[in-house]
C-alpha distance (Angstrom), angle and dihedral (degrees) to the residues before:
residue distance angle dihedral
M1 . . .
S2 3.82 . .
S3 3.78 124.7 .
F4 3.79 87.1 -107.8
D5 3.82 91.4 56.9
N6 3.80 90.1 51.3
E7 3.74 89.7 54.0
I8 3.84 98.4 49.0
I9 3.80 94.3 46.7
E10 3.78 89.5 63.4
P11 3.83 109.4 66.6
N12 3.88 90.5 -158.8
N13 3.81 89.9 68.6
K14 3.82 93.2 56.0
Q15 3.80 94.6 89.8
A16 3.80 93.3 48.9
V17 3.77 92.7 50.0
S18 3.78 91.7 45.2
E19 3.80 91.4 53.6
E20 3.79 89.6 48.1
I21 3.84 93.6 55.8
K22 3.79 95.3 36.9
D23 3.81 111.7 129.9
S24 3.83 90.0 -9.9
K25 3.79 117.3 164.4
P26 3.80 125.8 -155.9
A27 3.77 108.3 -104.2
T28 3.75 104.6 167.8
I29 3.79 140.4 13.4
R30 3.79 87.6 -101.0
D31 3.83 89.3 57.7
I32 3.83 90.7 50.8
Y33 3.82 91.7 48.8
Q34 3.81 90.7 47.9
A35 3.82 91.1 52.0
F36 3.80 91.6 55.1
K37 3.82 91.4 45.0
D38 3.81 92.9 50.4
V39 3.82 92.5 52.4
R40 3.80 91.6 46.5
D41 3.83 93.2 49.5
A42 3.79 91.8 47.0
S43 3.82 91.4 50.9
R44 3.81 91.2 47.2
A45 3.81 92.2 50.4
T46 3.82 91.2 50.2
A47 3.81 92.7 48.6
T48 3.82 92.0 48.2
S49 3.79 91.7 52.1
Q50 3.80 92.0 47.3
K51 3.82 90.2 51.6
E52 3.80 90.3 50.8
L53 3.82 90.3 49.1
K54 3.81 92.0 50.8
A55 3.81 92.2 49.9
L56 3.80 90.5 47.9
Q57 3.81 92.3 49.9
Q58 3.81 91.8 50.0
E59 3.80 90.3 50.5
M60 3.82 90.5 48.7
R61 3.81 91.4 49.3
K62 3.81 91.3 54.5
D63 3.81 92.2 44.2
R64 3.83 91.8 51.0
E65 3.81 91.0 50.0
T66 3.81 90.7 48.7
L67 3.80 92.9 47.2
E68 3.80 92.5 46.3
H69 3.81 90.0 50.8
R70 3.81 92.8 48.3
R71 3.82 91.7 49.2
E72 3.81 91.2 48.4
V73 3.82 91.4 50.0
E74 3.80 91.4 46.5
A75 3.82 91.2 49.7
N76 3.84 92.0 50.6
F77 3.81 97.7 33.1
M78 3.83 98.4 127.9
T79 3.81 93.0 42.0
I80 3.81 91.6 50.7
I81 3.81 92.7 47.6
Q82 3.80 92.0 48.7
E83 3.82 95.8 45.0
Q84 3.80 95.5 45.4
T85 3.83 92.0 43.7
N86 3.82 88.6 53.7
I87 3.80 89.2 50.6
V88 3.80 91.1 51.4
E89 3.81 93.4 46.9
Q90 3.82 93.6 45.8
G91 3.80 90.3 46.2
L92 3.80 92.8 50.9
D93 3.80 90.0 47.7
S94 3.81 90.6 50.7
Q95 3.79 90.9 48.2
S96 3.79 90.1 51.9
R97 3.81 90.8 53.1
I98 3.80 90.2 46.8
D99 3.81 89.7 51.9
D100 3.82 90.1 53.0
I101 3.81 91.8 49.0
T102 3.81 90.2 46.2
D103 3.82 90.2 54.5
E104 3.81 89.7 50.6
N105 3.83 91.5 48.0
T106 3.79 91.3 48.8
S107 3.79 91.4 51.0
K108 3.81 92.5 47.0
K109 3.78 92.8 46.9
T110 3.81 92.3 48.7
G111 3.80 90.2 53.4
L112 3.81 92.9 46.1
V113 3.82 93.0 48.0
R114 3.79 90.2 50.3
A115 3.81 90.6 48.0
L116 3.80 91.2 48.1
N117 3.80 92.9 51.2
E118 3.79 90.8 48.6
L119 3.80 91.0 47.7
K120 3.81 91.4 51.2
M121 3.82 90.3 53.0
E122 3.81 91.0 47.5
N123 3.79 91.3 48.6
R124 3.80 92.2 50.7
E125 3.80 89.7 52.9
A126 3.81 92.0 44.7
L127 3.81 92.0 50.9
K128 3.82 95.5 49.3
P129 3.87 95.2 83.3
F130 3.78 90.3 47.7
H131 3.81 91.6 50.0
T132 3.81 91.0 46.8
A133 3.81 93.3 49.1
S134 3.78 91.8 46.4
D135 3.81 93.1 47.5
T136 3.82 92.3 47.2
T137 3.79 92.4 49.3
Q138 3.78 90.7 46.5
K139 3.80 90.7 53.8
A140 3.81 89.6 49.5
L141 3.79 89.4 49.2
D142 3.81 90.8 51.8
E143 3.83 90.2 51.2
A144 3.82 91.4 47.2
A145 3.80 89.2 50.6
R146 3.82 90.5 52.3
Q147 3.82 91.2 49.7
L148 3.79 91.6 47.1
A149 3.81 90.7 51.9
H150 3.84 89.9 47.6
Y151 3.83 93.6 52.6
K152 3.79 90.5 43.3
R153 3.81 90.5 55.4
A154 3.85 90.8 46.1
E155 3.81 91.2 50.8
Q156 3.80 91.9 48.4
T157 3.83 92.5 47.1
T158 3.84 92.6 50.2
R159 3.81 91.5 47.0
Q160 3.81 90.4 51.2
K161 3.84 91.1 49.9
L162 3.81 90.8 49.6
E163 3.78 92.2 49.3
S164 3.81 89.5 47.9
V165 3.85 92.9 51.3
I166 3.81 92.1 47.4
H167 3.78 91.1 47.9
Q168 3.82 92.0 48.5
R169 3.85 91.4 47.4
D170 3.77 92.5 49.5
K171 3.78 91.6 47.4
Q172 3.83 94.3 49.5
S173 3.81 91.8 42.3
E174 3.76 91.6 51.6
H175 3.83 90.3 50.6
L176 3.85 92.2 49.3
H177 3.79 92.4 45.9
S178 3.76 88.2 54.1
S179 3.84 90.5 49.2
I180 3.83 91.7 47.8
A181 3.78 91.6 49.5
A182 3.81 90.6 48.7
S183 3.82 92.1 48.8
Q184 3.81 92.2 47.2
E185 3.76 90.8 49.0
Q186 3.83 90.5 49.6
I187 3.83 91.4 49.9
D188 3.81 91.8 49.6
K189 3.79 89.9 49.1
L190 3.82 93.2 50.8
K191 3.80 91.1 47.1
R192 3.79 91.1 52.6
E193 3.77 90.3 50.6
A194 3.81 91.6 50.3
Q195 3.83 91.8 50.9
D196 3.80 97.7 41.8
P197 3.87 107.8 111.8
E198 3.71 93.5 -162.5
L199 3.82 93.9 65.5
E200 3.88 94.0 66.0
L201 3.81 92.4 -150.6
S202 3.77 121.7 -162.4
S203 3.76 123.3 -129.0
R204 3.78 89.1 -101.7
D205 3.80 92.7 52.3
K206 3.77 91.4 49.1
L207 3.80 90.3 50.4
D208 3.78 90.4 51.1
L209 3.80 91.5 50.4
R210 3.82 91.4 49.8
E211 3.82 90.0 51.2
K212 3.83 91.7 48.9
I213 3.78 90.3 48.4
A214 3.79 90.5 50.3
I215 3.80 92.2 48.6
E216 3.82 91.6 49.1
Q217 3.79 91.0 47.1
R218 3.79 90.5 52.9
R219 3.82 88.7 49.0
L220 3.81 89.9 49.1
A221 3.79 90.0 50.6
E222 3.79 90.7 50.2
H223 3.83 91.3 51.1
Q224 3.79 91.3 48.1
Q225 3.79 91.1 47.5
S226 3.84 90.6 49.0
L227 3.78 90.5 48.8
H228 3.78 91.2 50.5
G229 3.80 90.9 47.7
I230 3.80 93.7 48.6
Q231 3.79 91.7 47.5
A232 3.76 92.4 47.8
T233 3.81 93.6 47.0
S234 3.81 93.3 43.1
E235 3.77 93.1 47.5
N236 3.79 89.7 52.1
N237 3.85 92.0 48.7
I238 3.79 91.0 44.6
M239 3.78 92.0 51.0
N240 3.80 91.0 49.8
L241 3.81 92.5 46.8
E242 3.80 91.8 46.0
A243 3.78 89.1 51.8
T244 3.83 90.1 48.1
L245 3.80 90.5 46.3
S246 3.79 91.4 49.7
E247 3.79 89.9 50.5
A248 3.81 90.9 46.7
E249 3.80 91.2 49.4
E250 3.78 90.3 49.2
Q251 3.82 91.4 49.6
F252 3.79 90.4 47.3
E253 3.80 91.9 51.3
K254 3.80 91.2 48.2
A255 3.80 90.3 48.4
K256 3.80 90.2 48.4
I257 3.79 92.1 50.7
H258 3.80 90.3 47.1
H259 3.81 90.7 48.0
D260 3.80 92.2 49.9
E261 3.80 91.2 49.3
I262 3.80 92.5 49.8
K263 3.81 90.4 45.2
K264 3.78 91.4 52.0
E265 3.80 90.6 48.5
A266 3.81 91.1 48.0
E267 3.80 91.3 50.7
H268 3.79 90.3 48.8
K269 3.81 93.3 50.5
L270 3.81 91.9 44.6
K271 3.79 89.3 51.6
R272 3.81 90.6 50.6
L273 3.82 89.1 49.7
E274 3.81 91.4 50.5
E275 3.81 92.1 47.0
K276 3.80 91.5 49.2
S277 3.82 90.9 45.8
E278 3.81 90.7 50.4
Q279 3.80 90.3 48.9
C280 3.82 90.7 51.6
R281 3.80 92.0 44.9
K282 3.81 92.8 52.6
A283 3.79 91.2 49.3
E284 3.82 91.1 50.8
E285 3.81 92.0 45.2
G286 3.81 89.6 52.1
L287 3.80 91.4 58.8
Q288 3.81 92.3 40.3
S289 3.80 89.6 52.4
Q290 3.81 90.4 55.2
I291 3.81 89.9 49.8
D292 3.81 91.1 49.4
E293 3.82 90.7 50.2
I294 3.80 90.9 52.9
D295 3.83 90.6 48.2
A296 3.81 91.7 49.9
Y297 3.80 91.4 47.1
Q298 3.80 91.2 47.9
Q299 3.79 91.2 49.2
T300 3.81 89.1 54.2
L301 3.80 89.8 49.0
D302 3.81 91.4 49.2
E303 3.80 91.7 50.6
H304 3.81 90.5 48.1
N305 3.80 90.0 47.4
N306 3.82 90.0 52.8
E307 3.80 90.2 51.3
I308 3.80 90.0 50.1
E309 3.81 90.7 48.9
I310 3.81 90.5 52.5
A311 3.82 90.8 48.2
I312 3.83 91.0 49.7
E313 3.82 92.0 49.7
Q314 3.80 91.0 48.5
A315 3.83 91.2 48.3
R316 3.81 91.1 49.5
D317 3.79 90.6 48.8
L318 3.82 89.8 51.6
I319 3.82 90.7 48.6
N320 3.82 91.7 49.7
E321 3.77 91.0 46.6
A322 3.82 92.1 48.7
H323 3.81 91.2 51.0
E324 3.79 91.5 46.7
I325 3.82 91.8 51.5
H326 3.82 93.5 42.5
E327 3.81 92.2 49.8
T328 3.83 95.9 46.2
P329 3.83 108.0 51.4
E330 3.80 89.0 150.0
I331 3.80 89.3 70.4
S332 3.81 90.3 57.8
Q333 3.81 90.0 47.7
K334 3.80 92.2 50.1
L335 3.79 90.0 47.5
A336 3.83 91.2 51.4
L337 3.82 91.0 49.9
K338 3.77 90.6 47.9
I339 3.80 90.4 52.5
M340 3.80 90.9 50.4
R341 3.80 91.6 50.7
N342 3.78 91.2 47.0
E343 3.81 91.3 49.8
A344 3.80 89.5 55.0
E345 3.79 90.3 46.2
E346 3.80 89.2 48.8
Q347 3.80 91.4 55.7
E348 3.81 91.7 48.0
L349 3.77 92.4 46.9
Q350 3.80 92.0 47.7
A351 3.81 90.6 51.1
K352 3.81 89.7 49.0
I353 3.82 90.9 50.5
D354 3.82 91.3 49.2
S355 3.80 90.0 50.6
L356 3.82 93.0 46.4
Q357 3.79 91.5 47.3
E358 3.80 91.2 50.4
Y359 3.81 90.8 48.2
E360 3.84 91.6 47.6
D361 3.80 91.3 51.6
E362 3.81 91.3 48.0
L363 3.79 91.4 47.6
R364 3.80 92.0 50.0
R365 3.80 90.4 51.3
K366 3.82 94.3 47.7
T367 3.84 94.7 46.5
R368 3.77 95.2 42.0
T369 3.83 92.1 102.8
S370 3.83 93.0 50.3
R371 3.79 92.8 49.8
I372 3.80 93.5 46.3
V373 3.82 91.0 49.6
S374 3.80 91.4 49.8
I375 3.79 92.2 49.3
A376 3.82 90.3 48.2
V377 3.82 90.9 50.5
V378 3.81 91.8 49.7
L379 3.80 91.6 49.3
S380 3.81 91.1 47.9
V381 3.79 91.8 52.2
V382 3.82 90.8 47.9
L383 3.80 91.7 49.4
L384 3.81 91.1 47.5
I385 3.82 91.3 52.3
V386 3.81 91.1 48.1
F387 3.81 90.3 48.9
I388 3.83 92.1 51.5
I389 3.82 91.7 48.5
V390 3.81 92.0 49.5
A391 3.82 91.9 45.4
Y392 3.80 92.0 52.7
S393 3.79 91.8 46.5
L394 3.82 90.2 52.2
G395 3.82 93.2 45.3
W396 3.78 96.2 -118.1
F397 3.83 90.2 144.5
G398 3.77 94.8 55.7
């Protein structure tokens, strides 16, 4: 610590120092530096004392709260012991009842879980015939659907063949009818020529016409014979195809009826399976609901038990604390003495801070001229350096 620090710590030296710096003027650089140093040291001493005062006040605040609490506990010692003991006893009694209820819940839940597992096994066995019947009927329905599709395709194929034969017959018949009509027309024309008196035909011409007529008649006969043959053959094929189509339609209708019957049976058995499954599910859910209710109730009990445990621990802590305070009155006495000493120290420290603050303010006022002069000198030097740098950069010095 410097000699200056020793002086400012003692408030009695303030007047002597003040008289020493009264109306002082900065004479040298050392005087300027000393002025700045004195202000800085004074400010540091004030701040240190204020920090000590704050720490002391915080300590006193905690000590007062502790002492007040100890005195309150001591004043209500018997009441605290009685109230907290009642809390502990009531809590332990409640925990005992909760333990009994928990045992009952555990026993009930064990029985319900066992019953639920047994019911699930019984339901699986009870549902097996329904699953088997439904699966068997479904397989039969799939087979009936395949047969129905087969007969449907057969009926459609036969109908297409019949339509094709009829179309081919009509097309060929139309062509032959046209040929017959053309041949008949040609024969009639040749006959008219042979009988026309105005043509004055020679014997040779008449012979030629008779030959042409004969040829056309043979052609007509061939067309008529072909038409008869096509009609006969087509009618036979059509009759066979119509018989096949009728049989295919009959088989398709039988397959459709069989399919519809199997489908109805499958729907009925599936419905029975669903009804039985729903019945089993509701029975299982009934037991599961009881188990869930027990779990929810037990969770509430556990939470309440935890709250009781916390309350018991807090009550025991308060009992232990009350006994500790009641059995150690010397601690309260020492704490009260400590507070009294700290209060006296607080007053002294506050007076010291007031004195230091007053001295710091006085010192700042007295050294204001020195500090302003030093700042002005520093600024002048800085400006001079800047001016020289700018002058050289602009070439003012050649």
